[in-house]
C-alpha positions in Angstrom: -5.1 110.1 52.4 -2.9 110.3 49.7 -2.2 109.4 45.9 1.3 107.9 45.9 3.4 109.5 42.9 6.4 107.6 43.8 7.7 105.5 46.2 11.1 104.4 48.2 11.8 102.1 51.0 14.2 104.5 52.2 16.8 103.7 54.9 16.9 100.0 55.4 16.5 98.8 58.6 20.2 97.1 58.6 21.5 101.0 59.1 22.1 103.3 62.4 19.6 103.5 64.8 19.0 107.6 64.1 18.4 107.4 60.0 15.9 104.4 60.6 14.4 105.9 63.3 14.1 108.9 61.4 11.6 107.8 58.7 8.9 107.3 61.3 9.6 110.2 63.4 9.7 113.3 61.0 6.5 111.9 59.1 4.5 111.5 62.5 5.3 115.2 63.4 2.5 116.4 61.1 0.2 113.7 62.9 1.4 115.4 65.9 0.7 118.7 64.9 -2.9 117.6 63.0 -3.9 115.2 65.4 -4.2 112.3 63.2 -3.8 109.2 65.3 -0.3 108.2 66.7 1.6 105.3 66.3 2.2 102.2 68.7 5.3 102.7 71.0 7.3 99.1 71.9 4.9 99.7 75.3 8.6 99.7 77.5 8.8 103.5 77.4 7.3 105.6 80.3 3.5 106.0 80.0 2.3 109.3 79.1 0.3 111.1 81.4 -3.6 110.3 82.1 -6.1 112.3 83.8 -4.9 110.6 87.4 -1.9 112.3 86.6 -3.3 116.0 88.0 -5.1 117.5 90.4 -8.7 119.0 89.3 -12.2 119.9 90.4 -15.4 118.6 89.2 -15.7 119.6 85.0 -18.8 121.9 86.3 -16.6 124.0 88.4 -13.5 124.1 86.4 -13.8 124.7 83.0 -11.7 126.9 80.9 -14.2 129.3 78.9 -14.7 129.8 75.0 -12.5 132.0 73.3 -13.1 134.5 70.7 -9.8 135.0 68.8 -6.9 133.0 70.1 -4.8 133.7 67.7 -4.6 136.1 64.6 -2.9 136.2 61.2 0.6 136.0 61.4 1.2 133.6 63.9 3.6 131.2 63.6 5.3 128.9 66.4 8.2 127.3 65.7 9.4 123.3 67.6 11.8 121.0 67.9 11.7 117.6 66.9 13.1 115.1 69.5 13.8 111.8 68.9 14.8 110.5 72.7 18.1 112.8 73.2 18.4 112.9 69.1 17.2 116.7 67.6 15.4 115.2 64.6 14.3 118.1 62.5 12.2 121.3 62.9 8.2 121.8 62.7 5.8 124.9 62.1 2.4 125.4 63.2 1.1 128.7 61.0 -1.5 130.9 60.0 0.0 132.9 57.6 -3.6 134.7 56.2 -7.0 135.2 56.0 -7.9 134.0 52.3 -11.0 134.0 50.4 -12.4 131.1 49.5 -15.2 131.7 47.1 -16.5 134.6 48.7 -15.9 133.0 52.4 -12.9 134.7 54.5 -10.8 131.8 55.6 -8.0 131.1 57.7 -5.2 129.3 56.1 -3.5 126.9 58.5 -0.6 125.2 57.8 1.6 122.6 59.5 4.9 121.7 58.0 8.0 119.5 59.3 11.6 118.9 58.0 14.1 116.8 59.1 17.3 119.0 59.9 20.8 119.1 58.0 22.6 116.2 59.3 19.7 113.8 58.6 19.0 115.1 55.0 22.1 113.3 54.1 20.3 110.2 55.2 16.6 110.9 55.1 15.1 113.6 53.6 12.0 114.8 55.1 9.8 117.9 54.2 6.4 117.5 54.8 3.2 120.2 54.8 -0.4 120.2 54.9 -2.5 122.8 54.6 -6.6 123.8 55.4 -8.8 126.6 54.4 -10.5 127.0 57.4 -14.3 129.1 57.0 -13.3 132.3 59.7 -17.3 132.8 60.9 -18.4 129.6 60.7 -15.4 127.3 61.5 -15.4 124.8 59.7 -12.8 123.1 56.5 -13.7 124.3 52.9 -9.9 122.7 51.8 -7.3 120.3 53.1 -4.1 119.3 50.6 -0.9 117.8 51.9 2.0 117.0 50.4 5.1 114.9 51.7 8.3 114.2 50.5 10.4 111.4 52.7 13.4 110.2 51.1 12.6 109.1 47.5 8.8 108.7 48.8 6.3 111.4 47.7 2.5 111.8 47.8 0.4 114.6 47.5 -4.3 114.8 48.0 -6.2 117.1 48.1 -10.1 117.5 49.6 -12.6 119.8 48.7 -16.2 120.6 50.5 -18.9 120.7 48.4 -22.0 122.2 50.3 -24.8 122.2 47.9 -24.3 118.0 47.9 -22.6 117.7 51.0 -19.3 115.6 50.1 -16.2 115.8 50.5 -14.3 115.2 47.0 -10.8 114.4 46.8 -8.3 114.9 44.2 -8.8 111.8 42.0 -12.8 112.9 41.7 -13.8 110.9 44.0 -16.1 112.2 46.9 -17.9 110.9 49.9 -21.1 111.6 51.9 -20.5 114.2 54.9 -23.3 115.3 56.9 -22.5 118.9 57.1 -19.3 121.2 57.4 -16.7 119.1 59.2 -13.3 119.4 60.9 -9.7 118.2 59.2 -6.8 116.8 60.3 -5.3 120.3 61.1 -8.6 122.3 61.4 -9.8 120.1 64.7 -6.5 121.4 66.6 -7.2 125.0 65.8 -11.4 124.1 66.5 -10.2 122.8 70.2 -8.3 126.2 70.9 -11.8 128.0 70.5 -13.7 125.8 72.5 -14.8 125.4 76.4 -12.8 123.0 78.0 -13.9 121.0 81.3 -11.1 119.6 82.9 -11.9 116.0 83.8 -14.6 116.2 80.9 -14.4 116.0 77.1 -15.3 117.6 74.1 -16.8 116.3 70.7 -16.8 117.2 66.7 -17.0 115.8 63.5 -14.1 114.9 61.0 -13.2 113.7 58.3 -9.8 112.4 56.5 -9.1 109.3 54.7 -12.3 109.2 52.9 -14.4 108.8 56.3 -16.1 110.9 58.8 -15.9 109.9 62.3 -16.4 111.9 66.1 -13.2 113.3 67.3 -12.9 113.2 70.9 -10.8 115.3 72.9 -10.1 114.7 76.6 -9.3 117.5 79.1 -6.9 115.6 81.2 -6.0 118.1 84.1 -3.8 121.3 84.0 0.4 121.6 84.4 2.9 123.9 84.2 5.7 123.4 81.9 8.9 124.9 80.7 10.3 125.7 77.3 12.9 127.1 75.5 10.2 129.9 74.6 9.0 130.3 78.3 7.5 128.7 81.1 3.7 127.7 80.6 0.9 127.1 82.8 -1.1 124.6 81.0 -3.9 122.6 80.2 -3.5 118.8 79.4 -5.6 117.4 76.3 -5.5 114.2 74.4 -7.5 113.5 71.2 -9.2 110.6 70.6 -11.1 108.8 67.6 -13.7 106.4 68.7 -13.6 102.5 67.8 -14.7 102.1 64.2 -13.4 105.8 63.1 -10.9 106.7 60.6 -7.5 105.3 63.0 -7.4 102.4 65.0 -6.6 104.2 68.1 -2.5 102.8 68.9 -0.6 104.8 71.0 -1.5 108.2 72.3 -0.7 111.8 71.6 -1.0 113.9 74.7 -0.7 117.9 73.9 0.0 120.8 76.6 -2.0 123.9 75.5 -1.4 127.2 77.4 -4.2 127.9 79.9 -4.7 131.5 79.0 -6.4 133.6 76.0 -4.1 132.0 73.4 -4.5 127.9 73.9 -1.2 127.7 72.1 0.3 124.6 72.0 3.6 124.2 73.8 4.4 120.7 74.0 3.5 117.5 72.3 4.2 113.7 73.2 3.7 110.7 71.6 5.1 107.2 70.5 6.3 105.5 67.5 7.8 101.7 67.6 11.0 102.1 68.0 10.7 105.3 70.6 8.9 108.2 71.9 9.0 111.6 70.3 8.7 115.1 71.7 7.8 118.1 70.2 8.8 121.3 72.1 8.2 125.2 71.3 11.2 127.1 70.5 10.0 130.8 69.4 6.5 132.5 68.8 5.4 135.0 67.0 2.2 136.3 67.7 0.7 137.5 64.5 -1.6 140.9 64.7 -3.9 140.6 61.8 
C-alpha cells in the first residue's frame, strides 16, 4: 500500500549471501511486527509449529480471558532480528503516547526496523509504520508507513472517514469499508486484548492495500520460551488471511505472546525465500501512562 518515490534493485544477486538476504529479511520484519502475510520459504527449513505441537484441552475449558489494559503509554519492546545465525538488525514495537484525533483519544502505535551498522554499508534499511488507534472503541483512525531500503523509498497514509465509511489514501483515492476496521499494526494490538481460546480462533475485519478482508488468528497452544529479556510462559498464535483476502497466504508467521496480563510478544518466527527469520525480545520498557 505504498506510493513509490524512488527505486533501486539494491544488492545484486551475485553478491555475498548475507547482503542479498538483508534486503529480504529487514523489510519483512515490519511484516512480522504488523501481521501482514509472510513470504514463502524455500521449503527445506524446519517446519514452524502448529496446533499438533502443543498439548491443550477443549477451547471451552481453556481460554485466556480478555484483558482491559495489556499495555500502557510508554511501552517499548526492543527485538533482535536474526537471519539464521546472522544478526541482521533491530526492531521495536512502541506505544509512545495517547494522542488526540479529532477529539478522540487514540493510542499512537509504532513499529520500526533497521539494519545494523555492518549491513548499513551494503544495504541500509530504515522502515517505520504508525497507527492512531481509538483508545475506547479500538479501531484504526489513521495508518502511515515509511520505507527506506537501499535506494528504494516509499510511503503512504490511509485515514478512516466515518461519515462515508471509506478509507482515504494519500493519493486521494478512497475505498469502502463496512465500518471501523483494523490496520496492519493495530491488528496485533487488538489481539492482545482479546479472549484467546486455546485450539480455537478469533476473527476481525482488517484493511490494507486498498482491500478489506477477515483476519483470522489461530491460537495454537502454550509453550515456555527463553529470551535475553527473560523466560516466559506463552500462548502461541498464528495470524491468517482467508483465501481471496488482501495477501495470498504464502508461508507462515508464528508469534509467542506472554500468558499473563500483558500478552507481550517475545518471539516471532517466519520464513523468507532464502531462509528463516527470527525476531527475539531483548529489552522491555513497561510504560506507565
